[in-house]
Biopython code that builds the backbone (N, CA, C, O; Angstrom):
import numpy as np
from Bio.PDB.StructureBuilder import StructureBuilder

atoms = [
    (1, "VAL", "N", (48.695, 31.593, 38.440)),
    (1, "VAL", "CA", (49.266, 30.604, 37.555)),
    (1, "VAL", "C", (48.508, 29.285, 37.731)),
    (1, "VAL", "O", (48.142, 28.911, 38.846)),
    (2, "GLN", "N", (48.284, 28.597, 36.630)),
    (2, "GLN", "CA", (47.665, 27.276, 36.675)),
    (2, "GLN", "C", (48.653, 26.255, 36.149)),
    (2, "GLN", "O", (49.315, 26.477, 35.135)),
    (3, "LEU", "N", (48.747, 25.135, 36.846)),
    (3, "LEU", "CA", (49.654, 24.069, 36.451)),
    (3, "LEU", "C", (48.862, 22.851, 36.012)),
    (3, "LEU", "O", (47.869, 22.479, 36.636)),
    (4, "GLN", "N", (49.308, 22.248, 34.949)),
    (4, "GLN", "CA", (48.651, 21.062, 34.407)),
    (4, "GLN", "C", (49.668, 19.934, 34.350)),
    (4, "GLN", "O", (50.653, 20.008, 33.616)),
    (5, "ALA", "N", (49.422, 18.894, 35.129)),
    (5, "ALA", "CA", (50.280, 17.719, 35.111)),
    (5, "ALA", "C", (49.656, 16.665, 34.210)),
    (5, "ALA", "O", (48.443, 16.461, 34.229)),
    (6, "SER", "N", (50.475, 16.011, 33.438)),
    (6, "SER", "CA", (49.982, 14.969, 32.551)),
    (6, "SER", "C", (51.055, 13.913, 32.354)),
    (6, "SER", "O", (52.206, 14.092, 32.752)),
    (7, "GLY", "N", (50.662, 12.810, 31.734)),
    (7, "GLY", "CA", (51.613, 11.763, 31.406)),
    (7, "GLY", "C", (51.495, 10.516, 32.248)),
    (7, "GLY", "O", (52.195, 9.534, 32.001)),
    (8, "GLY", "N", (50.620, 10.537, 33.239)),
    (8, "GLY", "CA", (50.442, 9.349, 34.051)),
    (8, "GLY", "C", (49.770, 8.229, 33.283)),
    (8, "GLY", "O", (49.267, 8.425, 32.177)),
    (9, "GLY", "N", (49.769, 7.060, 33.884)),
    (9, "GLY", "CA", (49.138, 5.925, 33.243)),
    (9, "GLY", "C", (49.474, 4.644, 33.964)),
    (9, "GLY", "O", (49.999, 4.649, 35.077)),
    (10, "LEU", "N", (49.160, 3.551, 33.307)),
    (10, "LEU", "CA", (49.412, 2.221, 33.854)),
    (10, "LEU", "C", (50.580, 1.582, 33.114)),
    (10, "LEU", "O", (50.569, 1.465, 31.889)),
    (11, "VAL", "N", (51.586, 1.173, 33.876)),
    (11, "VAL", "CA", (52.734, 0.496, 33.291)),
    (11, "VAL", "C", (53.096, -0.707, 34.140)),
    (11, "VAL", "O", (52.695, -0.812, 35.299)),
    (12, "GLN", "N", (53.847, -1.597, 33.557)),
    (12, "GLN", "CA", (54.336, -2.753, 34.288)),
    (12, "GLN", "C", (55.631, -2.402, 35.004)),
    (12, "GLN", "O", (56.309, -1.434, 34.658)),
    (13, "THR", "N", (55.954, -3.189, 35.988)),
    (13, "THR", "CA", (57.224, -3.012, 36.687)),
    (13, "THR", "C", (58.373, -3.003, 35.686)),
    (13, "THR", "O", (58.453, -3.845, 34.791)),
    (14, "GLY", "N", (59.260, -2.025, 35.864)),
    (14, "GLY", "CA", (60.381, -1.874, 34.948)),
    (14, "GLY", "C", (60.113, -0.939, 33.788)),
    (14, "GLY", "O", (61.023, -0.602, 33.031)),
    (15, "GLY", "N", (58.881, -0.525, 33.651)),
    (15, "GLY", "CA", (58.517, 0.364, 32.566)),
    (15, "GLY", "C", (58.871, 1.813, 32.843)),
    (15, "GLY", "O", (59.433, 2.143, 33.887)),
    (16, "SER", "N", (58.533, 2.673, 31.890)),
    (16, "SER", "CA", (58.864, 4.096, 31.988)),
    (16, "SER", "C", (57.652, 4.959, 31.678)),
    (16, "SER", "O", (56.762, 4.579, 30.917)),
    (17, "LEU", "N", (57.650, 6.118, 32.286)),
    (17, "LEU", "CA", (56.667, 7.139, 31.980)),
    (17, "LEU", "C", (57.362, 8.493, 32.031)),
    (17, "LEU", "O", (58.364, 8.670, 32.724)),
    (18, "ARG", "N", (56.822, 9.424, 31.299)),
    (18, "ARG", "CA", (57.342, 10.795, 31.333)),
    (18, "ARG", "C", (56.196, 11.725, 31.704)),
    (18, "ARG", "O", (55.213, 11.844, 30.972)),
    (19, "LEU", "N", (56.334, 12.371, 32.830)),
    (19, "LEU", "CA", (55.325, 13.322, 33.278)),
    (19, "LEU", "C", (55.719, 14.721, 32.822)),
    (19, "LEU", "O", (56.898, 15.074, 32.783)),
    (20, "SER", "N", (54.717, 15.496, 32.484)),
    (20, "SER", "CA", (54.949, 16.878, 32.086)),
    (20, "SER", "C", (54.122, 17.813, 32.940)),
    (20, "SER", "O", (52.985, 17.508, 33.302)),
    (21, "CYS", "N", (54.697, 18.937, 33.253)),
    (21, "CYS", "CA", (54.015, 19.986, 34.006)),
    (21, "CYS", "C", (54.048, 21.245, 33.147)),
    (21, "CYS", "O", (55.112, 21.770, 32.818)),
    (22, "VAL", "N", (52.881, 21.702, 32.804)),
    (22, "VAL", "CA", (52.771, 22.884, 31.951)),
    (22, "VAL", "C", (52.077, 23.984, 32.722)),
    (22, "VAL", "O", (51.059, 23.757, 33.375)),
    (23, "ALA", "N", (52.634, 25.169, 32.642)),
    (23, "ALA", "CA", (52.059, 26.317, 33.340)),
    (23, "ALA", "C", (51.334, 27.221, 32.365)),
    (23, "ALA", "O", (51.758, 27.396, 31.223)),
    (24, "SER", "N", (50.264, 27.777, 32.820)),
    (24, "SER", "CA", (49.567, 28.796, 32.036)),
    (24, "SER", "C", (49.315, 29.984, 32.946)),
    (24, "SER", "O", (49.171, 29.844, 34.160)),
    (25, "GLY", "N", (49.268, 31.108, 32.353)),
    (25, "GLY", "CA", (49.036, 32.304, 33.138)),
    (25, "GLY", "C", (50.322, 32.988, 33.573)),
    (25, "GLY", "O", (50.463, 34.206, 33.466)),
    (26, "ARG", "N", (51.228, 32.208, 34.050)),
    (26, "ARG", "CA", (52.538, 32.727, 34.461)),
    (26, "ARG", "C", (53.593, 31.691, 34.071)),
    (26, "ARG", "O", (53.286, 30.516, 33.872)),
    (27, "THR", "N", (54.812, 32.140, 33.968)),
    (27, "THR", "CA", (55.877, 31.233, 33.591)),
    (27, "THR", "C", (56.408, 30.452, 34.794)),
    (27, "THR", "O", (56.244, 30.875, 35.939)),
    (28, "LEU", "N", (57.034, 29.330, 34.530)),
    (28, "LEU", "CA", (57.757, 28.590, 35.567)),
    (28, "LEU", "C", (59.200, 29.060, 35.654)),
    (28, "LEU", "O", (59.891, 28.783, 36.634)),
    (29, "GLY", "N", (59.647, 29.759, 34.645)),
    (29, "GLY", "CA", (61.027, 30.213, 34.595)),
    (29, "GLY", "C", (61.404, 31.058, 35.789)),
    (29, "GLY", "O", (60.693, 31.993, 36.157)),
    (30, "GLY", "N", (62.538, 30.716, 36.395)),
    (30, "GLY", "CA", (63.021, 31.456, 37.542)),
    (30, "GLY", "C", (62.568, 30.905, 38.870)),
    (30, "GLY", "O", (62.994, 31.387, 39.919)),
    (31, "PHE", "N", (61.720, 29.911, 38.844)),
    (31, "PHE", "CA", (61.175, 29.335, 40.072)),
    (31, "PHE", "C", (61.639, 27.900, 40.269)),
    (31, "PHE", "O", (62.025, 27.217, 39.320)),
    (32, "VAL", "N", (61.595, 27.467, 41.499)),
    (32, "VAL", "CA", (61.778, 26.045, 41.802)),
    (32, "VAL", "C", (60.477, 25.324, 41.439)),
    (32, "VAL", "O", (59.384, 25.783, 41.769)),
    (33, "VAL", "N", (60.617, 24.210, 40.769)),
    (33, "VAL", "CA", (59.457, 23.392, 40.427)),
    (33, "VAL", "C", (59.673, 22.003, 41.008)),
    (33, "VAL", "O", (60.745, 21.414, 40.873)),
    (34, "GLY", "N", (58.660, 21.504, 41.639)),
    (34, "GLY", "CA", (58.784, 20.199, 42.268)),
    (34, "GLY", "C", (57.719, 19.233, 41.804)),
    (34, "GLY", "O", (56.633, 19.627, 41.378)),
    (35, "TRP", "N", (58.055, 17.957, 41.894)),
    (35, "TRP", "CA", (57.096, 16.882, 41.679)),
    (35, "TRP", "C", (56.901, 16.173, 43.017)),
    (35, "TRP", "O", (57.857, 15.717, 43.645)),
    (36, "PHE", "N", (55.677, 16.094, 43.425)),
    (36, "PHE", "CA", (55.297, 15.401, 44.651)),
    (36, "PHE", "C", (54.444, 14.199, 44.292)),
    (36, "PHE", "O", (53.908, 14.114, 43.187)),
    (37, "ARG", "N", (54.324, 13.286, 45.216)),
    (37, "ARG", "CA", (53.396, 12.187, 45.006)),
    (37, "ARG", "C", (52.696, 11.856, 46.321)),
    (37, "ARG", "O", (53.208, 12.099, 47.414)),
    (38, "GLN", "N", (51.529, 11.303, 46.163)),
    (38, "GLN", "CA", (50.743, 10.962, 47.342)),
    (38, "GLN", "C", (49.955, 9.692, 47.098)),
    (38, "GLN", "O", (49.304, 9.522, 46.067)),
    (39, "VAL", "N", (50.033, 8.811, 48.072)),
    (39, "VAL", "CA", (49.226, 7.600, 48.100)),
    (39, "VAL", "C", (48.103, 7.822, 49.098)),
    (39, "VAL", "O", (48.316, 8.416, 50.155)),
    (40, "ALA", "N", (46.939, 7.360, 48.775)),
    (40, "ALA", "CA", (45.793, 7.545, 49.664)),
    (40, "ALA", "C", (46.120, 7.069, 51.077)),
    (40, "ALA", "O", (46.588, 5.948, 51.280)),
    (41, "GLY", "N", (45.867, 7.937, 52.037)),
    (41, "GLY", "CA", (46.098, 7.587, 53.424)),
    (41, "GLY", "C", (47.504, 7.870, 53.911)),
    (41, "GLY", "O", (47.817, 7.660, 55.083)),
    (42, "LYS", "N", (48.353, 8.347, 53.009)),
    (42, "LYS", "CA", (49.732, 8.652, 53.391)),
    (42, "LYS", "C", (50.030, 10.117, 53.108)),
    (42, "LYS", "O", (49.320, 10.786, 52.357)),
    (43, "GLU", "N", (51.094, 10.589, 53.728)),
    (43, "GLU", "CA", (51.488, 11.974, 53.521)),
    (43, "GLU", "C", (52.079, 12.169, 52.133)),
    (43, "GLU", "O", (52.674, 11.263, 51.549)),
    (44, "ARG", "N", (51.896, 13.371, 51.629)),
    (44, "ARG", "CA", (52.492, 13.715, 50.340)),
    (44, "ARG", "C", (53.997, 13.829, 50.520)),
    (44, "ARG", "O", (54.469, 14.342, 51.534)),
    (45, "GLU", "N", (54.743, 13.353, 49.543)),
    (45, "GLU", "CA", (56.195, 13.426, 49.630)),
    (45, "GLU", "C", (56.765, 14.079, 48.385)),
    (45, "GLU", "O", (56.233, 13.939, 47.284)),
    (46, "LEU", "N", (57.857, 14.794, 48.587)),
    (46, "LEU", "CA", (58.565, 15.398, 47.478)),
    (46, "LEU", "C", (59.415, 14.333, 46.796)),
    (46, "LEU", "O", (60.229, 13.663, 47.433)),
    (47, "VAL", "N", (59.213, 14.192, 45.517)),
    (47, "VAL", "CA", (59.957, 13.207, 44.732)),
    (47, "VAL", "C", (61.195, 13.837, 44.112)),
    (47, "VAL", "O", (62.287, 13.272, 44.159)),
    (48, "SER", "N", (61.008, 15.005, 43.536)),
    (48, "SER", "CA", (62.109, 15.664, 42.850)),
    (48, "SER", "C", (61.793, 17.140, 42.702)),
    (48, "SER", "O", (60.630, 17.544, 42.675)),
    (49, "ALA", "N", (62.843, 17.937, 42.605)),
    (49, "ALA", "CA", (62.671, 19.374, 42.413)),
    (49, "ALA", "C", (63.872, 19.916, 41.660)),
    (49, "ALA", "O", (64.965, 19.350, 41.696)),
    (50, "ILE", "N", (63.642, 21.016, 40.984)),
    (50, "ILE", "CA", (64.707, 21.633, 40.212)),
    (50, "ILE", "C", (64.513, 23.134, 40.222)),
    (50, "ILE", "O", (63.384, 23.625, 40.216)),
    (51, "ASN", "N", (65.634, 23.871, 40.239)),
    (51, "ASN", "CA", (65.487, 25.288, 39.998)),
    (51, "ASN", "C", (65.733, 25.535, 38.513)),
    (51, "ASN", "O", (66.335, 24.709, 37.826)),
    (52, "TRP", "N", (65.265, 26.668, 38.033)),
    (52, "TRP", "CA", (65.183, 26.804, 36.589)),
    (52, "TRP", "C", (66.535, 26.749, 35.896)),
    (52, "TRP", "O", (66.635, 26.275, 34.764)),
    (53, "SER", "N", (67.566, 27.228, 36.563)),
    (53, "SER", "CA", (68.896, 27.199, 35.956)),
    (53, "SER", "C", (69.440, 25.784, 35.861)),
    (53, "SER", "O", (70.385, 25.523, 35.117)),
    (54, "GLY", "N", (68.843, 24.877, 36.616)),
    (54, "GLY", "CA", (69.323, 23.505, 36.630)),
    (54, "GLY", "C", (70.509, 23.285, 37.542)),
    (54, "GLY", "O", (71.048, 22.181, 37.615)),
    (55, "GLN", "N", (70.924, 24.345, 38.246)),
    (55, "GLN", "CA", (72.084, 24.206, 39.114)),
    (55, "GLN", "C", (71.766, 23.383, 40.351)),
    (55, "GLN", "O", (72.657, 22.773, 40.941)),
    (56, "ASN", "N", (70.533, 23.364, 40.733)),
    (56, "ASN", "CA", (70.123, 22.592, 41.901)),
    (56, "ASN", "C", (69.036, 21.609, 41.500)),
    (56, "ASN", "O", (68.080, 21.954, 40.804)),
    (57, "ALA", "N", (69.205, 20.399, 41.949)),
    (57, "ALA", "CA", (68.179, 19.389, 41.734)),
    (57, "ALA", "C", (68.122, 18.497, 42.961)),
    (57, "ALA", "O", (69.145, 18.200, 43.576)),
    (58, "TYR", "N", (66.945, 18.085, 43.301)),
    (58, "TYR", "CA", (66.731, 17.209, 44.458)),
    (58, "TYR", "C", (65.996, 15.956, 44.000)),
    (58, "TYR", "O", (65.084, 16.009, 43.175)),
    (59, "TYR", "N", (66.421, 14.831, 44.561)),
    (59, "TYR", "CA", (65.730, 13.565, 44.325)),
    (59, "TYR", "C", (65.561, 12.853, 45.656)),
    (59, "TYR", "O", (66.497, 12.781, 46.452)),
    (60, "ALA", "N", (64.390, 12.337, 45.890)),
    (60, "ALA", "CA", (64.201, 11.469, 47.043)),
    (60, "ALA", "C", (65.074, 10.227, 46.876)),
    (60, "ALA", "O", (65.315, 9.773, 45.757)),
    (61, "GLU", "N", (65.537, 9.691, 47.985)),
    (61, "GLU", "CA", (66.421, 8.519, 47.928)),
    (61, "GLU", "C", (65.784, 7.367, 47.162)),
    (61, "GLU", "O", (66.471, 6.610, 46.476)),
    (62, "SER", "N", (64.491, 7.244, 47.282)),
    (62, "SER", "CA", (63.791, 6.118, 46.673)),
    (62, "SER", "C", (63.755, 6.178, 45.154)),
    (62, "SER", "O", (63.467, 5.172, 44.506)),
    (63, "VAL", "N", (64.044, 7.348, 44.569)),
    (63, "VAL", "CA", (63.953, 7.474, 43.118)),
    (63, "VAL", "C", (65.294, 7.826, 42.470)),
    (63, "VAL", "O", (65.382, 7.910, 41.245)),
    (64, "LYS", "N", (66.321, 8.031, 43.265)),
    (64, "LYS", "CA", (67.624, 8.384, 42.709)),
    (64, "LYS", "C", (68.104, 7.311, 41.741)),
    (64, "LYS", "O", (68.019, 6.113, 42.012)),
    (65, "GLY", "N", (68.609, 7.776, 40.608)),
    (65, "GLY", "CA", (69.100, 6.850, 39.599)),
    (65, "GLY", "C", (68.022, 6.337, 38.672)),
    (65, "GLY", "O", (68.322, 5.712, 37.655)),
    (66, "ARG", "N", (66.755, 6.596, 39.014)),
    (66, "ARG", "CA", (65.653, 6.118, 38.166)),
    (66, "ARG", "C", (64.858, 7.272, 37.566)),
    (66, "ARG", "O", (64.359, 7.162, 36.447)),
    (67, "PHE", "N", (64.737, 8.362, 38.289)),
    (67, "PHE", "CA", (63.957, 9.512, 37.839)),
    (67, "PHE", "C", (64.898, 10.653, 37.468)),
    (67, "PHE", "O", (65.957, 10.827, 38.072)),
    (68, "THR", "N", (64.494, 11.420, 36.472)),
    (68, "THR", "CA", (65.256, 12.592, 36.056)),
    (68, "THR", "C", (64.294, 13.748, 35.830)),
    (68, "THR", "O", (63.321, 13.631, 35.086)),
    (69, "ILE", "N", (64.584, 14.860, 36.483)),
    (69, "ILE", "CA", (63.763, 16.057, 36.316)),
    (69, "ILE", "C", (64.486, 17.011, 35.375)),
    (69, "ILE", "O", (65.713, 17.112, 35.400)),
    (70, "SER", "N", (63.725, 17.701, 34.554)),
    (70, "SER", "CA", (64.334, 18.634, 33.618)),
    (70, "SER", "C", (63.379, 19.786, 33.340)),
    (70, "SER", "O", (62.157, 19.637, 33.371)),
    (71, "SER", "N", (63.973, 20.922, 33.070)),
    (71, "SER", "CA", (63.179, 22.078, 32.688)),
    (71, "SER", "C", (63.247, 22.229, 31.177)),
    (71, "SER", "O", (64.288, 22.011, 30.556)),
    (72, "GLY", "N", (62.131, 22.600, 30.613)),
    (72, "GLY", "CA", (62.057, 22.659, 29.158)),
    (72, "GLY", "C", (62.629, 23.938, 28.596)),
    (72, "GLY", "O", (62.909, 24.885, 29.332)),
    (73, "ASN", "N", (62.800, 23.961, 27.296)),
    (73, "ASN", "CA", (63.264, 25.160, 26.623)),
    (73, "ASN", "C", (62.240, 26.285, 26.762)),
    (73, "ASN", "O", (62.599, 27.449, 26.942)),
    (74, "ALA", "N", (61.003, 25.934, 26.678)),
    (74, "ALA", "CA", (59.952, 26.917, 26.942)),
    (74, "ALA", "C", (59.807, 27.069, 28.446)),
    (74, "ALA", "O", (59.873, 26.088, 29.187)),
    (75, "LYS", "N", (59.615, 28.270, 28.883)),
    (75, "LYS", "CA", (59.614, 28.500, 30.325)),
    (75, "LYS", "C", (58.296, 28.163, 30.987)),
    (75, "LYS", "O", (57.939, 28.715, 32.028)),
    (76, "GLU", "N", (57.583, 27.246, 30.362)),
    (76, "GLU", "CA", (56.326, 26.841, 30.971)),
    (76, "GLU", "C", (56.270, 25.345, 31.241)),
    (76, "GLU", "O", (55.224, 24.847, 31.659)),
    (77, "THR", "N", (57.356, 24.609, 31.019)),
    (77, "THR", "CA", (57.293, 23.166, 31.170)),
    (77, "THR", "C", (58.424, 22.603, 32.009)),
    (77, "THR", "O", (59.569, 23.048, 31.931)),
    (78, "VAL", "N", (58.074, 21.622, 32.807)),
    (78, "VAL", "CA", (59.049, 20.824, 33.546)),
    (78, "VAL", "C", (58.625, 19.375, 33.393)),
    (78, "VAL", "O", (57.443, 19.051, 33.506)),
    (79, "ALA", "N", (59.587, 18.508, 33.136)),
    (79, "ALA", "CA", (59.285, 17.103, 32.924)),
    (79, "ALA", "C", (59.924, 16.240, 34.002)),
    (79, "ALA", "O", (60.928, 16.617, 34.607)),
    (80, "LEU", "N", (59.339, 15.101, 34.227)),
    (80, "LEU", "CA", (59.900, 14.092, 35.127)),
    (80, "LEU", "C", (59.922, 12.771, 34.376)),
    (80, "LEU", "O", (58.883, 12.153, 34.146)),
    (81, "GLN", "N", (61.116, 12.352, 34.000)),
    (81, "GLN", "CA", (61.291, 11.065, 33.326)),
    (81, "GLN", "C", (61.440, 9.992, 34.393)),
    (81, "GLN", "O", (62.327, 10.067, 35.244)),
    (82, "MET", "N", (60.578, 9.007, 34.341)),
    (82, "MET", "CA", (60.582, 7.953, 35.350)),
    (82, "MET", "C", (60.880, 6.627, 34.682)),
    (82, "MET", "O", (60.092, 6.136, 33.873)),
    (83, "ASN", "N", (62.014, 6.051, 35.020)),
    (83, "ASN", "CA", (62.432, 4.773, 34.457)),
    (83, "ASN", "C", (62.466, 3.700, 35.535)),
    (83, "ASN", "O", (62.481, 3.992, 36.731)),
    (84, "ASN", "N", (62.478, 2.468, 35.089)),
    (84, "ASN", "CA", (62.550, 1.323, 36.008)),
    (84, "ASN", "C", (61.514, 1.467, 37.131)),
    (84, "ASN", "O", (61.838, 1.356, 38.313)),
    (85, "LEU", "N", (60.305, 1.708, 36.745)),
    (85, "LEU", "CA", (59.253, 1.943, 37.723)),
    (85, "LEU", "C", (58.960, 0.706, 38.552)),
    (85, "LEU", "O", (59.054, -0.425, 38.075)),
    (86, "LYS", "N", (58.606, 0.946, 39.793)),
    (86, "LYS", "CA", (58.313, -0.117, 40.736)),
    (86, "LYS", "C", (56.890, 0.038, 41.272)),
    (86, "LYS", "O", (56.346, 1.141, 41.240)),
    (87, "PRO", "N", (56.289, -1.020, 41.753)),
    (87, "PRO", "CA", (54.927, -0.892, 42.294)),
    (87, "PRO", "C", (54.815, 0.173, 43.378)),
    (87, "PRO", "O", (53.772, 0.813, 43.517)),
    (88, "GLU", "N", (55.875, 0.362, 44.138)),
    (88, "GLU", "CA", (55.836, 1.373, 45.207)),
    (88, "GLU", "C", (55.862, 2.793, 44.674)),
    (88, "GLU", "O", (55.717, 3.741, 45.446)),
    (89, "ASP", "N", (56.045, 2.960, 43.371)),
    (89, "ASP", "CA", (55.956, 4.289, 42.767)),
    (89, "ASP", "C", (54.508, 4.669, 42.454)),
    (89, "ASP", "O", (54.229, 5.805, 42.071)),
    (90, "THR", "N", (53.609, 3.736, 42.616)),
    (90, "THR", "CA", (52.194, 4.001, 42.347)),
    (90, "THR", "C", (51.687, 5.104, 43.265)),
    (90, "THR", "O", (51.792, 5.006, 44.488)),
    (91, "ALA", "N", (51.139, 6.150, 42.667)),
    (91, "ALA", "CA", (50.670, 7.303, 43.437)),
    (91, "ALA", "C", (50.064, 8.319, 42.474)),
    (91, "ALA", "O", (50.165, 8.183, 41.255)),
    (92, "VAL", "N", (49.440, 9.327, 43.045)),
    (92, "VAL", "CA", (49.068, 10.501, 42.265)),
    (92, "VAL", "C", (50.239, 11.473, 42.338)),
    (92, "VAL", "O", (50.715, 11.814, 43.421)),
    (93, "TYR", "N", (50.685, 11.905, 41.188)),
    (93, "TYR", "CA", (51.826, 12.795, 41.107)),
    (93, "TYR", "C", (51.342, 14.222, 40.821)),
    (93, "TYR", "O", (50.506, 14.454, 39.947)),
    (94, "TYR", "N", (51.888, 15.155, 41.576)),
    (94, "TYR", "CA", (51.534, 16.567, 41.442)),
    (94, "TYR", "C", (52.773, 17.383, 41.126)),
    (94, "TYR", "O", (53.853, 17.113, 41.652)),
    (95, "CYS", "N", (52.621, 18.370, 40.275)),
    (95, "CYS", "CA", (53.696, 19.334, 40.118)),
    (95, "CYS", "C", (53.289, 20.609, 40.853)),
    (95, "CYS", "O", (52.108, 20.921, 41.008)),
    (96, "ALA", "N", (54.298, 21.317, 41.289)),
    (96, "ALA", "CA", (54.038, 22.526, 42.058)),
    (96, "ALA", "C", (55.149, 23.535, 41.824)),
    (96, "ALA", "O", (56.296, 23.169, 41.567)),
    (97, "ARG", "N", (54.800, 24.786, 41.915)),
    (97, "ARG", "CA", (55.778, 25.855, 41.749)),
    (97, "ARG", "C", (56.142, 26.442, 43.098)),
    (97, "ARG", "O", (55.281, 26.779, 43.911)),
    (98, "GLY", "N", (57.439, 26.555, 43.310)),
    (98, "GLY", "CA", (57.922, 27.081, 44.574)),
    (98, "GLY", "C", (58.385, 28.511, 44.468)),
    (98, "GLY", "O", (57.766, 29.336, 43.795)),
    (99, "THR", "N", (59.474, 28.793, 45.137)),
    (99, "THR", "CA", (59.986, 30.158, 45.210)),
    (99, "THR", "C", (61.075, 30.394, 44.173)),
    (99, "THR", "O", (61.449, 29.490, 43.426)),
    (100, "THR", "N", (61.567, 31.603, 44.143)),
    (100, "THR", "CA", (62.682, 31.909, 43.254)),
    (100, "THR", "C", (64.014, 31.496, 43.865)),
    (100, "THR", "O", (65.007, 31.343, 43.154)),
    (101, "GLY", "N", (64.035, 31.319, 45.165)),
    (101, "GLY", "CA", (65.233, 30.814, 45.829)),
    (101, "GLY", "C", (65.122, 29.322, 46.036)),
    (101, "GLY", "O", (64.021, 28.772, 46.029)),
    (102, "TRP", "N", (66.246, 28.664, 46.218)),
    (102, "TRP", "CA", (66.209, 27.201, 46.328)),
    (102, "TRP", "C", (65.640, 26.773, 47.672)),
    (102, "TRP", "O", (66.179, 27.117, 48.724)),
    (103, "SER", "N", (64.574, 26.039, 47.628)),
    (103, "SER", "CA", (63.959, 25.483, 48.814)),
    (103, "SER", "C", (63.138, 24.281, 48.415)),
    (103, "SER", "O", (62.414, 24.307, 47.420)),
    (104, "THR", "N", (63.257, 23.218, 49.208)),
    (104, "THR", "CA", (62.432, 22.032, 48.980)),
    (104, "THR", "C", (61.391, 21.867, 50.075)),
    (104, "THR", "O", (60.717, 20.840, 50.154)),
    (105, "ASP", "N", (61.264, 22.868, 50.905)),
    (105, "ASP", "CA", (60.238, 22.858, 51.939)),
    (105, "ASP", "C", (58.867, 22.896, 51.272)),
    (105, "ASP", "O", (58.593, 23.783, 50.463)),
    (106, "GLU", "N", (58.017, 21.950, 51.602)),
    (106, "GLU", "CA", (56.717, 21.869, 50.945)),
    (106, "GLU", "C", (55.925, 23.163, 51.106)),
    (106, "GLU", "O", (55.142, 23.527, 50.229)),
    (107, "ALA", "N", (56.125, 23.847, 52.207)),
    (107, "ALA", "CA", (55.391, 25.085, 52.446)),
    (107, "ALA", "C", (55.761, 26.176, 51.448)),
    (107, "ALA", "O", (55.010, 27.137, 51.278)),
    (108, "SER", "N", (56.898, 26.042, 50.792)),
    (108, "SER", "CA", (57.334, 27.062, 49.837)),
    (108, "SER", "C", (56.692, 26.880, 48.463)),
    (108, "SER", "O", (56.833, 27.738, 47.591)),
    (109, "PHE", "N", (55.992, 25.771, 48.272)),
    (109, "PHE", "CA", (55.328, 25.503, 47.000)),
    (109, "PHE", "C", (53.891, 25.994, 47.101)),
    (109, "PHE", "O", (53.084, 25.438, 47.845)),
    (110, "THR", "N", (53.584, 27.037, 46.347)),
    (110, "THR", "CA", (52.304, 27.710, 46.534)),
    (110, "THR", "C", (51.310, 27.506, 45.404)),
    (110, "THR", "O", (50.124, 27.798, 45.561)),
    (111, "PHE", "N", (51.777, 27.011, 44.272)),
    (111, "PHE", "CA", (50.875, 26.750, 43.158)),
    (111, "PHE", "C", (50.972, 25.268, 42.806)),
    (111, "PHE", "O", (52.065, 24.728, 42.635)),
    (112, "TRP", "N", (49.810, 24.618, 42.702)),
    (112, "TRP", "CA", (49.770, 23.177, 42.513)),
    (112, "TRP", "C", (48.922, 22.801, 41.309)),
    (112, "TRP", "O", (47.910, 23.437, 41.015)),
    (113, "GLY", "N", (49.360, 21.745, 40.615)),
    (113, "GLY", "CA", (48.542, 21.188, 39.564)),
    (113, "GLY", "C", (47.544, 20.202, 40.143)),
    (113, "GLY", "O", (47.517, 19.974, 41.353)),
    (114, "GLN", "N", (46.736, 19.626, 39.294)),
    (114, "GLN", "CA", (45.645, 18.762, 39.750)),
    (114, "GLN", "C", (46.051, 17.317, 39.970)),
    (114, "GLN", "O", (45.284, 16.555, 40.558)),
    (115, "GLY", "N", (47.203, 16.923, 39.528)),
    (115, "GLY", "CA", (47.661, 15.563, 39.753)),
    (115, "GLY", "C", (47.414, 14.642, 38.586)),
    (115, "GLY", "O", (46.435, 14.791, 37.855)),
    (116, "THR", "N", (48.306, 13.690, 38.416)),
    (116, "THR", "CA", (48.152, 12.657, 37.391)),
    (116, "THR", "C", (48.493, 11.320, 38.031)),
    (116, "THR", "O", (49.480, 11.210, 38.758)),
    (117, "LEU", "N", (47.688, 10.315, 37.765)),
    (117, "LEU", "CA", (47.824, 9.025, 38.424)),
    (117, "LEU", "C", (48.824, 8.132, 37.701)),
    (117, "LEU", "O", (48.749, 7.933, 36.489)),
    (118, "VAL", "N", (49.745, 7.612, 38.466)),
    (118, "VAL", "CA", (50.709, 6.626, 37.965)),
    (118, "VAL", "C", (50.446, 5.319, 38.682)),
    (118, "VAL", "O", (50.443, 5.265, 39.912)),
    (119, "THR", "N", (50.227, 4.272, 37.916)),
    (119, "THR", "CA", (49.988, 2.952, 38.474)),
    (119, "THR", "C", (50.992, 1.990, 37.874)),
    (119, "THR", "O", (51.086, 1.841, 36.656)),
    (120, "VAL", "N", (51.742, 1.339, 38.750)),
    (120, "VAL", "CA", (52.746, 0.376, 38.300)),
    (120, "VAL", "C", (52.312, -1.002, 38.759)),
    (120, "VAL", "O", (52.199, -1.256, 39.958)),
    (121, "SER", "N", (52.073, -1.877, 37.822)),
    (121, "SER", "CA", (51.614, -3.227, 38.147)),
    (121, "SER", "C", (52.803, -4.154, 38.313)),
    (121, "SER", "O", (53.834, -4.005, 37.658)),
    (122, "SER", "N", (52.630, -5.112, 39.205)),
    (122, "SER", "CA", (53.715, -6.054, 39.457)),
    (122, "SER", "C", (53.633, -7.258, 38.543)),
    (122, "SER", "O", (54.475, -8.152, 38.624)),
]
sb = StructureBuilder()
sb.init_structure("model")
sb.init_model(0)
sb.init_chain("A")
sb.init_seg("    ")
for serial, (resi, resn, name, xyz) in enumerate(atoms, 1):
    if name == "N":
        sb.init_residue(resn, " ", resi, " ")
    sb.init_atom(name, np.array(xyz, "f"), 0.0, 1.0, " ", f" {name:<3s}", serial, name[0])
structure = sb.get_structure()
């Protein structure tokens, strides 16, 4: 499976972006899908994750109330709506496909997209 993340860009503080993760080759349906982010020189962190049924969703404390993850009607897309963006949200964002069971352990995410850069100016 190949994952394509898109939607990054440059926004001002308080702005919004919507990231999309599209899968080709295999479906995302039935799997946990996560959005991670990484700043150069720092460890990658899980921002949000969802299982396909939507019964489980995870948000990092730093993004709760501002970010919303959703799975699309087509079983190849997952979106991350990011509102009220802050400079500390600046990072490369990656989507990844995990397991069929609920897990947010980074080791369970085995397929990764190439990343999309989000830059929030102050």
